[in-house]
C-alpha positions in Angstrom: -2.7 -27.7 8.0 -4.2 -30.7 9.8 -1.0 -32.7 10.3 2.6 -32.5 11.2 4.9 -33.7 8.4 8.1 -35.5 9.5 10.8 -36.1 6.9 11.7 -39.7 6.3 15.4 -39.9 7.0 17.7 -42.3 8.8 16.7 -40.4 12.0 13.0 -40.9 11.6 12.5 -42.2 15.1 14.2 -39.1 16.6 12.2 -36.7 14.3 8.9 -38.4 15.3 9.8 -38.2 19.0 10.7 -34.6 18.7 7.4 -33.7 16.9 5.3 -35.7 19.3 7.0 -34.1 22.2 6.4 -30.6 20.8 2.7 -31.4 20.4 2.6 -32.9 23.9 3.9 -29.5 25.2 1.6 -27.4 23.1 -2.1 -28.0 23.8 -3.1 -25.1 21.6 -1.3 -26.6 18.6 -2.9 -30.0 19.3 -6.4 -28.4 19.4 -5.7 -26.5 16.2 -4.6 -29.7 14.4 -7.6 -31.6 15.8 -10.0 -29.0 14.7 -8.5 -28.8 11.2 -8.5 -32.6 10.8 -12.2 -32.7 11.8 -13.0 -30.0 9.3 -11.1 -31.6 6.4 -12.4 -35.1 7.4 -16.0 -33.9 7.2 -15.6 -33.2 3.5 -14.8 -36.9 2.8 -18.1 -38.6 3.1 -19.0 -42.0 1.7 -20.9 -40.2 -1.0 -17.9 -38.1 -2.0 -15.7 -41.2 -2.1 -18.2 -42.9 -4.4 -18.3 -39.9 -6.7 -14.5 -39.7 -6.9 -14.4 -43.4 -7.8 -17.1 -42.8 -10.5 -15.1 -39.9 -11.9 -11.9 -41.9 -12.0 -13.7 -44.8 -13.8 -15.1 -42.3 -16.3 -11.7 -40.8 -16.9 -10.1 -44.2 -17.4 -12.8 -45.0 -19.9 -12.2 -41.8 -21.8 -8.4 -42.5 -21.8 -9.0 -46.0 -23.1 -11.2 -44.8 -25.9 -8.6 -42.2 -27.0 -5.9 -44.9 -27.2 -7.8 -47.1 -29.6 
């Protein structure tokens, strides 16, 4: 909900232009996306990134031990 998805096709440039123009014409939609992006971005602190890396390392360690 905090971004506009544009399909990657041979007409990517036209799709990007179309979506950007829609946002240009719709200030309420821009504000909604901005607000949602801030909200979701606030959950990704440096501490949370660190914890995610630690969890990934622990999981890899467990996987390695199971493959021995």
